[in-house]
N, C-alpha and C positions, 0 to 999 in steps of 0.2 A: 361739118360734112362727115358722114359715116363711111367706113370702109366697105367696099363691095365684097360680098361673099358669093361663092359659087353655089348654084342650086343643086349641083351634083355632089356636093360635099356630104359624105355619109354622116358626119357629126351633126349636120343641121336637118337631117330628114326626120328625126324623131325616133322614138322607141319602137322596136319591132314587136308586134303583138304575137302572143303565143296562140297556137291553135286551140280551139275549144274542144271539150270532151263530151261524149255521149255514152253513157253506161261504161265509163272508164276507158273508152277507146278514143284516140284523137280523130277529129273530123276536120275536113277542109271545105271551103266554100266553092261551089260550082254553079254555073248558070243552068237553070232548069227551064225548058220551054216545052209546053204541050198545048195543042189547040184545044180550046174550050176551058182550059185552066188558067193559062197566062204564062208569064215568065217571071221568075224570081230567083234569088240566090238560095240554093238548097245546100244541105249538108251531105257530104260523101265520106265514107270510111276510106282509109288509106289503101284498102284492097280493091277499090273501085265500085263497091256497092253503095247505093244511096240509102240514107237513113229514112225509113218509111214509117209513117203513122199507121198503126194497126187498124184504126177505125175507118179512116178515109182512104187508105191505100195510096196516099200521095206522099212525096218526099217532104220532110220537115224543113221549114225555113231555117237558114243558118242563124238568123237573128233571134230565133226562139229557143236556141240551145244555150 
């Protein structure tokens, strides 16, 4: 029989991931929702501005950074 461990134990949660970087600046994931475009996790700079693609004028998906 194995010993029970708490799911709230920080040692069993795993490694904390580091924020990704876009043009040398750290970005964080945010939920982007727009009618006609959909909803996805987009990237946002720490100052509150979304990371926008110059061609499509839409925020870049966080997974693509």
